[in-house]
C-alpha positions in Angstrom: 4.2 57.2 17.2 3.5 56.8 13.5 5.3 54.0 11.7 7.8 55.0 9.1 6.8 52.4 6.6 3.8 50.1 6.0 4.4 46.9 4.0 1.3 45.2 2.7 1.7 41.4 1.9 -1.2 40.1 -0.2 -1.6 36.4 0.4 -3.7 33.9 -1.4 -3.0 30.2 -0.6 0.6 31.2 0.3 1.3 28.7 3.0 4.3 27.2 1.2 6.4 30.4 0.8 4.9 33.3 2.9 7.0 32.6 6.0 10.3 33.4 4.1 8.8 36.6 2.9 7.5 37.8 6.3 10.8 36.8 8.1 12.7 39.1 5.7 10.3 42.0 6.5 10.8 41.7 10.2 14.3 43.1 9.8 12.6 46.5 9.8 11.7 46.1 13.5 9.3 48.7 15.1 9.7 51.3 12.4 7.7 49.1 10.0 4.1 48.0 10.1 3.5 44.7 8.3 0.0 44.0 7.0 -0.6 40.3 6.1 -3.7 40.4 4.0 -5.3 37.0 3.7 -7.4 37.2 0.5 -9.9 34.4 1.2 -7.3 31.6 1.3 -8.4 28.0 1.6 -5.1 26.6 2.9 -3.2 27.4 6.1 -2.4 31.0 5.1 -4.9 32.5 7.6 -3.5 30.4 10.5 0.1 31.4 9.6 -0.9 35.1 9.4 -2.6 34.9 12.8 0.4 33.2 14.3 2.8 35.9 13.1 0.4 38.6 14.4 0.3 36.9 17.8 4.1 36.7 18.0 4.7 40.2 16.8 1.7 42.2 17.9 3.4 45.6 17.7 4.6 45.0 14.1 2.2 42.7 12.3 -1.5 42.8 11.7 -3.4 40.0 10.1 -6.3 41.1 8.0 -8.8 38.5 6.6 -11.2 39.3 3.7 -13.2 37.5 1.1 -11.3 36.7 -2.0 -11.1 39.7 -4.3 -7.7 39.2 -6.0 -4.4 41.0 -5.7 -6.0 44.3 -6.4 -8.5 44.0 -3.6 -5.7 43.1 -1.2 -3.6 46.1 -2.2 -6.7 48.3 -1.8 -7.1 47.0 1.7 -3.5 47.6 2.5 -3.7 51.3 1.3 -6.9 51.8 3.3 -5.5 50.2 6.6 -1.9 51.5 6.4 -0.7 53.7 9.3 2.8 54.2 8.0 4.1 57.4 6.4 5.2 55.4 3.4 3.7 52.3 1.7 5.2 49.3 -0.1 3.7 46.1 -1.5 5.7 42.9 -1.2 4.2 39.8 -2.8 4.1 36.7 -0.5 6.6 34.7 -2.6 9.1 37.5 -2.8 11.4 38.9 -0.1 13.6 42.0 0.8 17.4 42.2 1.1 18.4 42.9 4.7 21.4 45.2 3.9 19.3 47.2 1.4 16.4 47.3 3.9 18.5 49.1 6.4 19.6 51.6 3.8 16.0 52.3 2.8 14.8 52.9 6.3 17.8 55.1 7.2 17.2 57.2 4.1 13.5 57.6 4.7 14.2 58.4 8.3 16.7 61.1 7.3 14.4 62.7 4.8 11.5 62.7 7.3 13.6 64.3 10.0 14.5 67.1 7.5 10.8 67.5 6.9 11.6 67.3 3.2 8.8 66.4 0.8 9.0 62.9 -0.7 6.3 61.4 -2.8 8.1 58.3 -4.1 11.3 56.3 -3.5 12.7 54.1 -6.2 15.0 51.1 -5.6 16.4 48.3 -7.7 15.0 44.8 -7.8 16.3 41.4 -8.8 14.5 38.7 -10.8 15.2 35.2 -9.4 14.1 33.2 -12.4 13.7 29.4 -11.7 12.9 28.7 -15.4 16.3 30.0 -16.5 18.2 29.4 -13.3 19.5 32.9 -13.3 19.3 36.3 -11.6 18.6 39.5 -13.5 18.8 42.9 -12.0 16.8 45.9 -12.8 18.3 49.3 -11.9 17.9 52.9 -13.0 21.5 54.1 -13.1 21.9 56.8 -15.7 18.2 57.3 -15.9 17.5 58.8 -12.5 19.6 61.1 -10.3 21.0 59.1 -7.4 20.9 59.7 -3.6 19.1 63.0 -3.7 15.6 64.5 -4.1 14.7 65.3 -7.7 11.7 66.1 -9.9 10.5 64.8 -13.3 12.3 67.5 -15.1 15.6 65.9 -13.9 14.7 62.4 -15.2 16.9 61.2 -18.0 16.0 58.9 -20.9 14.6 55.5 -20.0 15.8 52.6 -22.1 13.3 50.5 -24.0 11.9 47.8 -21.7 13.2 49.5 -18.6 10.5 51.0 -16.4 9.6 51.3 -12.7 7.6 48.3 -11.6 5.6 47.9 -8.4 8.6 46.1 -6.9 10.8 49.2 -7.3 8.4 51.7 -5.7 7.7 53.1 -2.2 5.0 55.7 -2.2 3.9 58.3 0.3 0.8 56.7 1.7 -1.4 59.8 1.6 -0.5 60.3 -2.0 -2.1 57.0 -2.9 -5.2 57.9 -1.0 -5.3 61.5 -2.4 -5.1 60.3 -6.0 -8.0 58.0 -5.5 -6.1 54.9 -6.6 -8.4 51.8 -6.6 -7.3 48.7 -8.3 -9.7 46.3 -10.1 -10.7 43.2 -8.2 -10.5 39.6 -9.5 -8.0 40.8 -12.0 -4.3 39.9 -12.6 -1.6 42.4 -13.7 -3.0 45.3 -11.5 0.6 46.1 -10.6 0.9 48.0 -13.8 -1.9 50.3 -12.8 -0.3 50.7 -9.4 3.0 51.8 -11.0 1.4 54.1 -13.6 -1.7 55.9 -12.4 -0.3 57.7 -9.4 2.7 59.1 -11.3 1.2 62.4 -12.4 0.7 63.1 -8.7 4.3 62.4 -7.9 6.3 65.6 -7.7 9.4 64.7 -5.6 11.4 61.5 -5.9 14.5 59.8 -4.5 16.4 57.0 -6.2 18.4 54.8 -3.8 20.7 52.6 -5.8 20.4 49.3 -3.8 19.0 45.9 -4.8 16.2 46.0 -2.3 13.4 43.7 -3.7 13.9 40.1 -4.6 11.3 39.0 -7.1 10.8 35.2 -7.5 9.6 34.3 -11.0 9.2 31.0 -12.8 6.6 29.1 -10.9 4.1 27.4 -13.2 1.1 28.9 -11.4 2.3 32.5 -11.5 0.3 35.1 -13.4 3.2 35.9 -15.7 3.6 32.3 -16.8 3.1 32.4 -20.6 0.2 29.9 -20.7 -1.5 31.8 -17.8 -1.2 35.1 -19.7 -2.8 33.6 -22.7 -5.7 32.2 -20.6 -6.1 35.6 -19.0 -5.8 37.8 -22.1 -9.1 39.6 -21.3 -7.6 40.7 -18.0 -4.4 42.0 -19.6 -6.6 43.9 -22.1 -8.6 45.4 -19.3 -5.5 46.6 -17.5 -4.3 48.1 -20.8 -7.6 50.0 -21.3 -7.7 51.2 -17.7 -4.2 52.7 -18.1 -5.1 54.4 -21.3 -8.3 55.9 -19.8 -6.8 56.9 -16.4 -4.2 59.5 -17.5 -4.6 62.2 -20.1 -1.0 62.1 -21.3 -1.1 65.1 -23.6 -2.1 67.5 -20.8 0.7 66.6 -18.4 2.9 69.7 -17.7 6.1 67.7 -17.7 7.5 66.5 -21.0 9.7 64.0 -19.2 6.8 62.5 -17.3 4.8 62.4 -20.6 7.6 60.5 -22.4 8.0 58.1 -19.5 4.3 57.2 -19.4 4.2 56.8 -23.2 7.1 54.4 -23.0 5.4 52.4 -20.3 2.1 52.4 -22.2 3.9 51.2 -25.3 5.4 48.2 -23.3 2.0 47.2 -21.9 0.3 47.5 -25.3 3.1 45.4 -26.7 2.4 42.7 -24.1 -1.3 42.8 -24.9 -0.5 42.3 -28.5 2.1 39.5 -28.1 -0.3 37.5 -25.8 -2.8 37.5 -28.6 -0.2 36.4 -31.1 1.2 33.7 -28.8 -2.2 32.1 -28.5 -2.4 31.7 -32.2 -6.2 31.7 -32.2 -8.2 33.9 -34.5 -10.3 35.0 -31.6 -7.4 36.4 -29.6 -5.7 37.9 -32.6 -8.9 39.7 -33.3 -8.9 41.0 -29.7 -5.4 42.3 -30.2 -6.5 44.1 -33.4 -9.6 45.5 -31.7 -7.5 47.1 -29.0 -5.5 48.9 -31.6 -8.6 50.1 -33.3 -10.0 51.4 -30.0 -6.9 53.3 -29.4 -7.0 54.8 -32.9 -10.7 55.8 -32.4 -10.1 57.3 -29.0 -6.8 59.2 -29.5 -5.3 59.2 -33.0 -2.2 61.0 -31.7 -1.7 58.3 -29.0 -2.3 55.6 -31.6 0.4 57.0 -33.9 2.9 57.3 -31.0 2.3 53.7 -29.9 2.0 52.1 -33.3 5.0 54.0 -34.8 7.4 52.8 -32.2 9.7 49.8 -32.8 7.6 47.6 -30.5 4.3 48.7 -32.0 5.5 48.1 -35.5 7.0 44.7 -34.6 3.7 43.5 -33.0 1.7 44.5 -36.0 3.6 42.9 -38.9 1.1 41.7 -41.5 0.2 38.1 -42.3 1.2 34.7 -40.8 4.9 35.4 -41.5 4.7 38.7 -39.7 3.1 37.0 -36.7 5.9 34.4 -36.6 8.5 37.2 -36.6 6.7 39.0 -33.8 6.5 35.9 -31.6 10.2 35.2 -32.3 11.2 38.7 -31.3 9.2 38.3 -28.1 11.0 35.0 -27.2 14.4 36.5 -27.9 13.6 39.4 -25.6 12.4 37.1 -22.9 15.6 35.1 -23.0 17.8 38.2 -22.9 15.9 40.0 -20.1 15.0 36.9 -18.1 11.3 37.7 -17.4 8.4 35.3 -17.6 
């Protein structure tokens, strides 16, 4: 019998926290397939994965591969998944048990009705060690709740609020059919994952539960500010892939087009602020070069992104303008609780 849900767990040197993650996933029992993808780890990750697979042979599979980064691990998960639906859970995060039961019950009910579903959206919680706080991300007022709906029924998304990888469960075959392949040896591929498949998504369901628990604030995390500065070229690569992957202006749904524009504005703002945070002429030039590329490629897109509040804020002229941009970023970070 086909599993209802596959959960892929990319792991790289995750020995210190992966057990907590995997134990939380086991609450799904036999309806769920768990793929622990050891991405060339050099610590005890592989041994821990094998031990879990040995103890839960009908639920867990351990997959070992040469190191290719988070994107390569997600690609492997999509390729190897046997579940009807697919979710990625990072090895330092976990799932809420009560919400887990609600998610599986809802997916089961939809499947028994043979109703089409391309993507389920749930809430997630930031557990931020740096600020010692918890910050929830939900989509109340933006998405219809507890029923199937299309893009035409989506309401206005607030600035800074968008559907991250942590919020999404896709139909597995949709990911394969749209040809999604994430770049290897590259951070921030979760943005491609949450963006590129969306034009192929026709039917959605928003379940208003705090399902995903996202641990943030470790100094080695990719979203740590100093790491983002060091990896600015990877952030810019992700930005360019997103721009090239979807022809926004030819999308039939205005609501989908507006959502993707909003998302792209956020990512381009992040690319800009990373260049400004570094304070180096080289990285500021990279930021400026990105905007010039967008302008040359699609003037309409350039005007849409540059004309928004975030686009204007990230491109204030002179040293004083750069200081204002960075100050605006730090205020937003404090209010939202990310990074």
